[in-house]
N, C-alpha and C positions, 0 to 999 in steps of 0.2 A: 588416313589415320587408322590405327589398329583398333579393333573392337574393344580390347581391354582398356586402351587409352580413353576411348569414348565413354565407356562405362565408368571409369574413374572420374572423368569430368562431370558426368551426370550425378554421380554420388556426391561430389564436392558441392555442386550447385544446390542439390537437395538439402544438404546439411546447412549450407549458408543461408538458405531460405528459412530454416528453423531458427537460426541465430541472428535474424535481421534486427531484432530489438525495436520494431516499430511500436510507437506509443499507442496503447489500446484506446479505442473510442471512449471518451469521457474522463480519461486520466491525464495527468501531467507530471513532468519531472520536477523535482525539488531537492532540497538538501544543501548543506553547507559546502559540499564538494561534489556537486552532481557531475562535473566534468571528469571525475575519477571513477565513474560507474557507468556501465552499460545497463540500461533498464528499459522495460517495455513488455512486449508480448512474446511468450514462449509458446510455439505453435503445436507442441505435442507433449503428452505426458502430464496433463493436469491432474488435479485431485479426483479420485473416484471415477477414473476412466474418462474424464472429460478431455476434449481435444486440446484445450489451450489453458494457459494460466499466466499470471504476471511473473516477472523475474527482475531481480537486481543482481548484477555481478560486478565485483571489483575488477578494474582493468588496469590499475597502476600498482605501484609498490610504495612503501613508506607512508602510511597514513598517520596523520597527527591525531592526537586526542581531540575528540569533538567533530572530526570530519565524517560525514555520512552522505549517502544518497537515499532518496525517497521517491516513491511513486504514489501520488496522492489524488484525491478528489475533494472538491469543495461543493457543499450544497447549502441552500438557504435553511435557516433554522426553523422556518415557519411551522412545519409539522411536528417539530420536536420541542418547541418552547414549553418550559415548565414541566418537562417530562424527564424520566430516567430512561436511558436507552441501553440496550445490550448489543454490542458489536461482536460478531463471531467471524473468524476467518481461519482457513487452513494454511499451514506453512510447513515447508521442509527446507533443510539447509545442507550445505556442503562446505566444509573447511572454513567456517566462520571464525576468524581470529579475534575479532572484537565482540560485537553482539548485534543481534537483529530482533525485530519484533514488529507488532502492529502499533499504531497510535490512533487516538481519537482526541479531538479537542473542540471546545466551544469557544468562539471568539466574539468580541464586540469590537466593531471597527474603530471605536474611539480609544481603545486600550491597546497598549503594546504587548501586554502579556495575556495569555489565554485566561478565560474565566475558569474553565475546568480543563484538565489535561491528564492523559495517561499514555505513556509510550512503552510500557512493559520493561522499563529499565531495571526494576526490582525483581523481574522474573524473565530474564533474557533467553533468547534462543542462541546457542553457541555450538561450535563444532559441526558435526555431521549428524543430522536427525532425519527421520522419516516424516511423512505427512502426519500432522497432529492439529487438532482444533485448539484455538486460543480465544479467550473471551475477555472483553473489557466492558465494564459497566460504568456509565458516566451520567452525571446530572447536566441537563441543559437549562441554564437559568433563563428567566424571561427577558433578560437584557442581552442575550446572545443574538448576533445577527447572522452567523453562519456556523456550520459544523464541518470540520476538515478531518479526513481520515486517510489511512494508507498503511504502507509497509516501509520499513527503513532498514538499512544495513550500515553498521559502523565497522570500518576496517576491511580486511580482505575476506574473500569467500564468495558465496553465492546463495541466494534464497529464491524459492519459488513460492507463490501464494495464490489462493483460489477460493471460490465459493464463499464469498463474503456476504454477510447479512447484517442488517440493522433493524432492531425491533424495539418498540416502546414497551417497557415493563411496568411502568407506574408513574407516579408524580415525583418531580424533583423535590429534594429536601431543602433546596436553596431558594430563598425568597429574594426577589429583585424587582425593580420597576421595569415595565415593558418598554422596549424600544422597537423601532421599525426594523423588520427583517431585511436582509439583502435580497431584494426581488430580482436582481440581475442574474442570480444563480439558479440552477435547477432546483426544483422542490424535492426530487427523488434521486437517490444514487443511480448511476448508469453503468451498465456493462460490468457488474460486479462478479459475474461468472466468467468473464474474459472470452466470451464466445463471439464477440464482434470486433 
């Protein structure tokens, strides 16, 4: 085999390893059309010179309204009950035809709808953008059993996201009766800088 051919194969394998879309530790795929998206770990070019970040990329054509892919985490509400939390994450995008953003929601296992929810629908990421910080503030009522958060992409395009943080900023303005937390879930977010 010629040296140039070997070099080409090595380059292709190297690029393929960056595009493997392995699901990062602590995260899981979700969404109404998750089979239409490749999502997982992007191994180079994260925010602020980090090595890795999360990624969601459309891999089909002709998306219907409401179809999206999402990479999420679920944690027990235990440390957030009765508190107001601030979620911050960095995102950049390429050729997003629908919209993208972060989301956070507080759920009670007995209810089909979230108790509190924000998915940035009213301030979406569209088109092609550079790294930028986005913030969501959300109340976690005492009757929440878990908190779910992540990134989502509607339609075509690609988004990268990194350096996520969740902090308690005060007490919730929502009053509710206490219910048991989902203790089967982790108490803390995991691998939110995508380095594992």
